[in-house]
C-alpha positions in Angstrom: -35.7 -109.6 -45.3 -38.2 -109.8 -48.1 -39.5 -113.3 -48.3 -41.5 -115.4 -50.7 -44.2 -115.7 -48.0 -44.7 -111.9 -47.9 -44.7 -111.8 -51.7 -47.5 -114.4 -51.6 -49.6 -112.2 -49.3 -49.0 -109.2 -51.6 -50.1 -111.2 -54.6 -53.3 -112.4 -52.8 -54.1 -108.8 -51.8 -53.5 -107.5 -55.3 -55.8 -110.0 -57.0 -58.5 -110.5 -54.5 -58.4 -108.4 -52.3 -55.4 -117.0 -49.7 -50.2 -136.8 -39.5 -48.4 -137.9 -38.4 -47.0 -140.3 -40.6 -44.3 -141.0 -42.9 -43.6 -140.5 -46.5 -45.3 -142.8 -48.8 -43.7 -142.7 -52.3 -40.3 -141.2 -53.0 -39.4 -141.0 -56.6 -35.7 -141.9 -57.1 -33.4 -139.2 -58.5 -31.1 -141.2 -60.9 -27.4 -141.2 -60.2 -25.5 -143.9 -62.1 -22.8 -143.9 -59.4 -25.1 -144.3 -56.5 -28.4 -146.1 -57.1 -30.1 -144.4 -54.2 -31.6 -147.7 -53.1 -32.8 -146.1 -49.8 -35.2 -143.8 -51.7 -37.3 -146.1 -53.7 -39.1 -149.4 -53.3 -36.7 -151.7 -55.1 -36.5 -155.4 -55.6 -33.5 -156.9 -53.7 -30.7 -158.0 -55.9 -31.4 -161.5 -56.9 -27.8 -162.4 -56.6 -27.7 -161.3 -53.0 -29.9 -163.2 -50.6 -29.9 -160.4 -48.1 -33.1 -158.4 -47.7 -33.2 -154.9 -49.1 -35.4 -153.0 -46.7 -37.8 -150.5 -48.0 -37.6 -147.1 -46.1 -41.3 -146.5 -46.6 -43.7 -147.8 -44.0 -47.5 -147.5 -44.0 -48.8 -144.7 -42.0 -52.4 -143.4 -41.7 -51.9 -140.2 -43.6 -48.9 -138.6 -45.0 -47.1 -135.7 -46.5 -44.5 -136.7 -49.0 -41.3 -135.7 -47.3 -37.7 -136.4 -47.8 -36.2 -135.0 -44.5 -32.9 -133.3 -44.3 -30.1 -135.3 -42.8 -30.7 -135.6 -39.0 -33.8 -133.5 -39.2 -36.1 -136.5 -39.5 -39.5 -135.1 -38.9 -40.8 -138.6 -39.9 -39.0 -141.7 -38.7 -38.0 -144.3 -41.1 -39.6 -147.7 -40.9 -39.7 -151.2 -42.4 -42.3 -152.9 -44.5 -44.2 -154.2 -41.5 -42.9 -157.7 -42.2 -39.4 -159.2 -42.3 -40.3 -161.9 -44.7 -37.1 -162.7 -46.7 -37.2 -162.0 -50.4 -34.4 -164.6 -50.9 -33.7 -165.2 -54.5 -37.3 -164.5 -55.7 -37.9 -162.3 -58.7 -40.8 -160.3 -57.3 -42.8 -159.1 -54.3 -46.4 -158.0 -53.7 -47.5 -156.1 -50.5 -51.1 -155.0 -49.9 -52.9 -153.7 -46.8 -56.1 -152.0 -45.9 -57.4 -150.3 -42.8 -59.4 -147.6 -41.1 -60.1 -144.3 -42.8 -60.2 -146.2 -46.1 -56.4 -146.4 -46.0 -54.8 -148.6 -48.7 -51.2 -149.5 -49.2 -49.8 -151.6 -52.0 -46.4 -152.4 -53.6 -45.5 -154.6 -56.6 -42.1 -155.2 -57.9 -40.7 -157.7 -60.5 -37.5 -158.5 -62.2 -38.7 -159.1 -65.8 -35.1 -159.9 -66.8 -32.3 -160.8 -64.5 -29.1 -162.4 -65.7 -25.4 -161.8 -65.9 -25.8 -159.2 -68.6 -28.4 -157.0 -67.0 -31.8 -156.5 -65.3 -35.1 -155.1 -66.4 -37.3 -154.3 -63.3 -40.8 -152.9 -62.8 -41.9 -151.2 -59.6 -45.4 -150.0 -58.7 -46.5 -148.4 -55.4 -49.8 -147.0 -54.2 -51.0 -145.2 -51.1 -54.4 -143.7 -50.5 -56.8 -142.5 -47.9 -60.3 -141.1 -47.8 -61.5 -140.6 -44.3 -62.7 -137.9 -41.9 -60.0 -136.3 -39.7 -60.9 -134.6 -36.5 -59.6 -131.0 -35.9 -58.5 -129.3 -32.7 -61.3 -127.5 -30.9 -59.6 -124.1 -31.3 -59.9 -124.3 -35.0 -63.7 -124.1 -34.9 -63.9 -127.1 -37.3 -65.2 -130.5 -36.3 -64.1 -132.9 -39.0 -63.1 -132.8 -42.7 -62.5 -135.5 -45.2 -58.8 -135.9 -46.0 -58.1 -137.4 -49.5 -54.9 -138.8 -50.9 -54.2 -141.0 -53.9 -50.4 -141.3 -54.3 -49.0 -143.6 -57.1 -45.6 -144.3 -58.7 -44.7 -146.6 -61.6 -41.1 -147.0 -62.5 -39.2 -149.1 -65.1 -35.4 -149.6 -64.7 -33.1 -151.3 -67.2 -29.4 -152.0 -66.6 -27.3 -153.7 -69.2 -23.6 -154.6 -69.5 -22.5 -153.1 -72.9 -18.9 -154.4 -72.5 -16.6 -155.9 -70.0 -16.2 -152.6 -68.2 -19.3 -150.5 -69.0 -22.9 -150.5 -67.8 -25.9 -148.8 -69.5 -28.8 -147.6 -67.4 -32.2 -146.5 -68.7 -35.2 -145.6 -66.7 -38.7 -144.1 -66.9 -41.3 -143.3 -64.3 -44.7 -141.8 -63.9 -46.1 -140.3 -60.7 -49.6 -139.3 -59.9 -50.7 -137.6 -56.6 -54.3 -136.5 -56.1 -55.2 -134.8 -52.8 -57.5 -132.1 -51.4 -56.8 -129.0 -49.4 -58.6 -130.2 -46.3 -56.7 -128.0 -43.8 -58.0 -124.9 -42.0 -57.8 -121.5 -43.8 -55.9 -118.6 -42.4 -57.1 -115.0 -42.3 -55.2 -112.4 -44.1 -54.2 -109.5 -41.8 -56.0 -107.0 -44.0 -59.3 -109.0 -44.2 -62.3 -108.8 -41.9 -63.9 -111.7 -43.7 -63.8 -115.4 -42.8 -61.7 -117.4 -45.2 -63.4 -120.6 -46.3 -61.9 -122.5 -49.2 -62.8 -125.5 -51.4 -61.9 -128.6 -49.4 -63.7 -131.1 -51.7 -62.1 -130.6 -55.1 -59.1 -132.7 -55.7 -55.8 -131.1 -56.8 -53.5 -133.3 -58.9 -49.7 -133.3 -59.2 -48.2 -135.4 -62.1 -44.6 -136.2 -62.9 -43.0 -137.9 -65.9 -39.3 -138.6 -65.8 -36.7 -140.3 -67.9 -33.0 -141.0 -67.4 -30.0 -142.3 -69.3 -26.6 -143.2 -68.0 -23.4 -144.9 -69.0 -20.8 -145.8 -66.4 -17.4 -147.4 -66.7 -16.7 -150.2 -64.3 -13.9 -152.7 -63.5 -10.2 -151.8 -63.0 -9.6 -149.6 -66.0 -7.2 -146.8 -65.3 -9.9 -144.4 -66.6 -13.3 -144.3 -65.0 -16.3 -142.4 -66.2 -20.0 -141.8 -65.7 -22.1 -139.7 -68.1 -25.9 -139.3 -67.9 -28.8 -137.0 -68.4 -32.2 -136.8 -66.6 -35.4 -135.2 -67.7 -38.4 -134.5 -65.5 -41.7 -132.8 -66.2 -43.9 -131.7 -63.3 -47.3 -130.1 -63.6 -50.2 -129.2 -61.3 -53.8 -129.5 -62.4 -55.2 -126.3 -60.9 -53.9 -122.8 -60.1 -55.6 -120.6 -57.5 -59.0 -121.6 -58.9 -60.5 -124.6 -60.7 -60.8 -122.4 -63.8 -57.1 -121.9 -64.1 -54.3 -124.3 -65.0 -51.5 -124.9 -62.6 -47.7 -124.5 -63.0 -45.7 -126.5 -65.6 -42.0 -127.2 -64.9 -39.4 -129.0 -67.0 -35.9 -129.9 -65.8 -33.1 -131.2 -67.9 -30.0 -132.4 -66.0 -26.8 -133.6 -67.7 -24.2 -135.1 -65.3 -20.7 -136.5 -65.6 -17.9 -137.9 -63.4 -14.4 -138.5 -65.0 -11.5 -140.0 -63.0 -8.0 -141.3 -63.6 -6.3 -143.9 -61.4 -2.8 -143.0 -60.1 -0.5 -145.9 -59.7 -3.0 -148.5 -58.4 -6.8 -148.5 -57.9 -6.6 -147.0 -54.5 -5.8 -143.4 -55.7 -7.5 -141.3 -58.3 -8.1 -137.8 -59.4 -11.3 -136.7 -61.1 -13.7 -134.0 -62.2 -17.4 -134.3 -61.6 -20.0 -131.9 -62.9 -23.8 -131.3 -63.0 -26.0 -128.9 -64.9 -29.7 -128.3 -64.2 -31.8 -126.3 -66.7 -35.3 -125.2 -65.4 -38.1 -124.1 -67.7 -41.4 -122.8 -66.4 -44.8 -121.8 -67.7 -47.7 -120.3 -65.8 -51.4 -119.8 -66.8 -52.4 -116.3 -67.8 -54.0 -115.7 -64.4 -50.6 -115.8 -62.8 -48.9 -113.3 -65.1 -49.8 -110.4 -63.0 -46.2 -109.7 -61.9 -43.5 -111.7 -63.6 -41.1 -111.0 -60.8 -43.0 -113.1 -58.3 -43.0 -116.4 -60.2 -40.4 -119.1 -60.8 -37.8 -118.0 -63.3 -36.2 -120.0 -66.0 -32.6 -120.6 -64.9 -29.4 -122.6 -65.0 -27.6 -124.2 -62.1 -24.1 -125.7 -62.4 -21.7 -127.4 -60.2 -18.1 -128.4 -61.0 -16.1 -130.6 -58.5 -12.4 -131.4 -59.0 -11.2 -134.0 -56.5 -8.5 -136.4 -55.3 -9.5 -139.6 -53.6 -7.7 -142.4 -51.7 -9.3 -145.6 -50.5 -7.8 -148.6 -48.8 -8.5 -151.0 -45.9 -7.6 -148.4 -43.2 -9.2 -145.2 -44.5 -11.0 -143.3 -47.2 -10.2 -139.8 -48.1 -11.7 -137.4 -50.7 -10.3 -133.9 -51.1 -12.2 -131.6 -53.4 -14.1 -128.4 -53.9 -17.4 -127.4 -55.4 -17.6 -124.4 -57.7 -21.3 -123.5 -58.1 -23.2 -121.1 -60.3 -26.8 -120.0 -60.3 -28.2 -117.4 -62.7 -31.6 -115.6 -62.9 -32.7 -113.5 -59.9 -30.3 -115.4 -57.7 -27.2 -114.8 -59.9 -24.2 -115.8 -58.0 -21.0 -117.8 -58.1 -19.8 -119.4 -54.9 -17.6 -122.3 -53.7 -17.7 -124.8 -50.9 -15.4 -127.6 -49.8 -16.1 -131.2 -50.9 -14.1 -133.1 -48.4 -14.8 -136.4 -46.6 -12.7 -138.7 -44.5 -13.4 -142.1 -42.8 -10.5 -143.6 -40.8 -10.3 -146.7 -38.7 -8.8 -145.6 -35.3 -9.2 -148.9 -33.6 -10.3 -152.4 -34.4 -14.0 -151.6 -34.0 -13.9 -147.8 -34.1 -14.2 -145.5 -37.1 -13.8 -141.7 -37.2 -15.6 -139.8 -40.0 -15.9 -136.2 -41.1 -17.5 -134.3 -44.0 -17.3 -130.7 -45.2 -19.6 -130.2 -48.2 -21.9 -127.7 -50.0 -24.6 -127.6 -52.5 -27.3 -125.8 -54.5 -30.8 -126.4 -53.1 -32.9 -125.9 -56.3 -36.2 -125.3 -54.4 -38.0 -126.2 -57.7 -41.7 -126.8 -57.7 -41.4 -130.6 -57.9 -39.0 -130.8 -55.0 -41.1 -128.5 -52.8 -44.2 -130.5 -53.6 -42.6 -133.6 -52.4 -41.9 -131.9 -49.0 -45.2 -130.1 -48.8 -47.9 -130.9 -51.3 -50.0 -128.0 -50.1 -47.5 -125.5 -51.4 -48.7 -122.4 -53.4 -46.6 -122.5 -56.6 -47.8 -119.1 -57.9 -44.9 -117.5 -56.1 -41.3 -118.6 -57.0 -38.8 -119.7 -54.4 -35.2 -118.7 -54.7 -32.5 -121.5 -54.8 -30.8 -122.1 -51.5 -27.0 -121.9 -51.4 -25.2 -124.0 -48.8 -21.7 -122.7 -48.3 -20.8 -125.3 -45.7 -22.4 -128.5 -44.4 -19.9 -130.0 -42.0 -20.3 -133.1 -39.9 -18.0 -135.2 -37.7 -18.5 -138.2 -35.5 -17.1 -141.5 -34.2 -18.8 -144.9 -34.7 -17.8 -147.8 -32.5 -18.7 -151.4 -32.0 -18.1 -151.1 -28.3 -18.9 -154.8 -27.7 -20.4 -157.7 -29.6 -24.0 -156.7 -30.5 -23.5 -153.1 -29.4 -22.9 -150.1 -31.7 -22.5 -146.4 -30.7 -22.4 -143.4 -32.9 -21.8 -139.9 -31.6 -21.9 -137.0 -34.1 -22.2 -133.2 -34.5 -22.6 -130.9 -37.5 -22.8 -127.3 -38.6 -24.6 -126.0 -41.7 -24.6 -122.5 -43.3 -27.2 -121.7 -45.9 -28.3 -118.6 -47.8 -32.0 -118.5 -48.5 -32.9 -121.5 -46.4 -36.6 -122.4 -46.8 -39.2 -122.9 -44.1 -43.0 -123.4 -44.6 -45.7 -121.2 -43.1 -49.4 -120.9 -43.9 -50.4 -118.5 -46.7 -52.7 -115.8 -45.5 -55.0 -115.2 -48.5 -58.2 -113.2 -48.8 -61.4 -115.1 -49.4 -61.8 -113.8 -52.9 -59.8 -114.9 -55.9 -59.0 -118.3 -54.5 -60.9 -121.5 -54.5 -58.2 -123.2 -52.4 -57.4 -121.4 -49.2 -55.3 -123.8 -47.2 -52.0 -123.2 -48.9 -48.5 -123.2 -47.5 -46.0 -120.5 -48.5 -42.2 -120.5 -48.4 -40.4 -118.2 -46.0 -36.7 -117.7 -46.8 -33.8 -116.4 -44.8 -30.1 -117.0 -44.2 -29.7 -119.7 -41.6 -27.2 -121.6 -39.7 -27.9 -124.9 -38.0 -25.8 -126.6 -35.3 -26.8 -130.1 -34.3 -25.4 -132.8 -32.1 -26.7 -136.3 -31.3 -26.0 -139.9 -30.6 -27.3 -143.2 -31.8 -27.2 -146.6 -30.0 -28.0 -150.0 -31.5 -28.1 -153.4 -29.8 -28.8 -156.8 -31.2 -29.0 -160.0 -29.2 -28.8 -163.2 -31.2 -31.6 -163.2 -33.8 -34.2 -162.4 -31.1 -33.9 -158.8 -30.2 -33.0 -155.6 -32.1 -33.1 -152.2 -30.4 -32.1 -148.8 -31.6 -32.2 -145.3 -30.1 -31.3 -142.1 -31.7 -31.5 -138.5 -30.4 -30.7 -135.2 -32.0 -30.6 -131.6 -30.7 -30.9 -128.7 -33.2 -30.0 -125.1 -32.6 -30.8 -122.6 -35.4 -29.7 -119.0 -35.9 -31.7 -117.1 -38.5 -30.8 -113.7 -40.0 -34.3 -112.2 -40.1 -37.0 -110.7 -37.9 -40.4 -112.2 -37.7 -42.5 -110.9 -40.6 -45.9 -109.2 -40.5 -47.8 -107.2 -38.0 -45.9 -108.6 -35.0 -42.5 -107.9 -36.5 -39.4 -107.2 -34.4 -39.0 -110.5 -32.7 -36.4 -113.0 -33.9 -37.7 -115.5 -36.5 -37.7 -119.2 -35.6 -37.1 -122.2 -37.9 -40.9 -122.6 -38.4 -42.0 -126.2 -38.4 -38.6 -127.7 -37.6 -38.1 -129.6 -34.2 -35.6 -128.5 -31.7 -35.2 -132.1 -30.3 -35.9 -135.4 -31.9 -35.9 -139.0 -30.6 -36.3 -142.2 -32.5 -36.7 -145.5 -30.7 -37.4 -148.9 -32.3 -37.6 -152.4 -30.7 -38.0 -155.6 -32.7 -38.6 -158.9 -31.0 -38.8 -162.4 -32.5 -40.2 -164.6 -29.8 -40.8 -167.5 -32.1 -39.5 -168.0 -35.6 -42.6 -167.1 -37.7 -43.5 -164.1 -35.5 -42.0 -160.6 -35.5 -43.2 -157.9 -33.1 -42.1 -154.3 -33.6 -42.6 -151.1 -31.5 -41.6 -147.7 -32.9 -41.7 -144.3 -31.3 -40.9 -140.9 -32.6 -40.7 -137.6 -30.6 -40.5 -134.2 -32.3 -40.4 -131.3 -29.8 -40.0 -127.6 -29.8 -41.7 -126.6 -33.1 -43.1 -123.1 -33.7 -45.3 -121.6 -36.4 -46.9 -118.4 -37.5 -50.6 -118.6 -36.9 -53.4 -116.0 -37.6 -52.2 -112.5 -38.3 -48.6 -113.6 -38.0 -48.9 -114.4 -34.3 -46.3 -117.0 -33.3 -47.7 -120.2 -31.8 -46.0 -123.3 -30.4 -47.1 -126.4 -32.2 -48.0 -129.6 -30.2 -45.1 -132.0 -29.8 -45.2 -135.1 -32.0 -45.5 -138.3 -30.0 -46.0 -141.1 -32.5 -46.2 -144.6 -31.2 -47.0 -147.6 -33.4 -47.1 -151.3 -32.9 -47.0 -154.1 -35.5 -46.9 -157.8 -35.7 -46.0 -160.0 -38.7 -46.4 -163.7 -39.1 -44.3 -165.3 -41.9 -45.9 -168.6 -42.7 -43.1 -169.5 -45.1 -40.6 -167.8 -47.4 -43.4 -167.0 -49.8 -46.3 -165.7 -47.7 -46.7 -163.5 -44.7 -49.4 -161.4 -43.0 -49.2 -158.4 -40.7 -51.2 -156.1 -38.4 -50.2 -152.6 -37.6 -51.6 -150.1 -35.1 -50.8 -146.4 -35.6 -51.0 -143.4 -33.3 -51.5 -145.7 -30.3 -51.3 -142.8 -27.9 -54.4 -141.2 -29.6 -52.4 -137.9 -30.1 -53.9 -135.0 -32.0 -51.1 -133.1 -33.7 -50.0 -131.7 -37.1 -47.0 -132.2 -39.3 -48.0 -129.3 -41.5 -49.7 -126.6 -39.6 -53.4 -126.5 -40.1 -53.5 -130.1 -41.3 -54.2 -132.5 -38.4 -53.3 -136.2 -38.8 -55.5 -139.2 -38.4 -56.2 -140.5 -34.9 -55.7 -144.1 -33.8 -56.1 -146.5 -36.7 -55.2 -150.1 -37.7 -54.2 -151.8 -40.9 -53.9 -155.4 -41.9 -52.1 -156.7 -44.9 -50.3 -159.5 -46.7 -46.8 -159.9 -48.2 -46.1 -162.3 -51.0 -42.7 -163.1 -52.6 -42.7 -164.9 -55.9 
């Protein structure tokens, strides 16, 4: 199957003959019906004294990643402190450590009353230290640079007894260098050495508008539109501009209650318009780049919700034009039913368009080569079922399984470029093929009083790919490159005395494969990430923490060719005001 990765190699030949840690800053995609609170550093609601945990934890060096459901290459974490925000308007977190690692967060509710809220959020992550490479790469150390920032302003306002207006704006800046090893093109006898010092820059400007009906009106509605601009400073060389991408996304959800508020019918829809521009250097072959396109999804549905169960019956009708012109459908069905006093059965059958736009790919792999377009993925079925049970006081068990079918699923491999025509050589390319993924797993949680919290989660993934391995060693079955076969997350939190919180976290990602030099398949080192942290909360205003990362002194890669930092420590403070 012709892949974007192979196109990338062809382009390189034509013109020249190209951590472990967790995600630092996730920019929230606006959805007026679901505030996506788990994807952005947000102030806790002032009216609710409960803490809103941030999913982003400090780690020594990161790729921005938003993992697929269950395929959690990076385990989620907490803030390194459990200091309660209470009813305060703002927070400030700041920490520094080895490798010139800095981590900071600031949030403040400028306005917070019964009519609405105006909130500002700022987050920063950076590093500038030397990372040691595996001996087989023939490289001792290289300086890894990252400067990742996000500023967001959110405004919510009640415009009537049953309506809420939401406005938002954000700016993201990510500076980094291509510090990874270079990979030799199969047709080249030369050694590929790229520019590892010059900093690449990704910038994002986004705005959103939404109006949603609330309350018990018989008619419910949500209408909104998002705009996002993404650009990259450099192309293949520092003399060329990078890609420019604009995305405009109108959305709506209209529903009508039947009888009482427990039943309703509705129609939801989403459009995504993509507009691209490339520098002249890229216009060598228009068919290889991203194409302007329209994606559309319409979802009629029927929903029931009461104390015993929730049911949604619907279907997605989806359309993608451009090179990937197609119309397809998927179910949009979900059910959650209480089968016993402490036991809930749940199941989903969904589908979606995976846009694979330049911005989205850059958030998963910042080292992506955007000169070659990636086709949208089409998921015909994403099914999941499970049973969740509070088997005893303090115990919770979740057993689940799922099956996903995707056309043009995307995996990342190194881009094998020739050492002429490129300043930056350590690119990643997208390899696409039809794929199915079967997964099964279980999660266990235990809490004892307010002293001990323990969680354990394991997932096994089985992939089937409809393609042979590309390149000179073709003929063998392709693997889901970079994706783990088995994953394990374990977290233990202990509060031996009231001001002190001790946390141990462990993540295992095993069974990952990759294409190395001249398309030879290699097995990547398993990820064993163990971290320890301690936080001392002096009062409800001030706290301090110490965190130790990569305690096992492991040398592994999350993105192939980019080793992570070794053992390191960070200390910081947390202030609520």
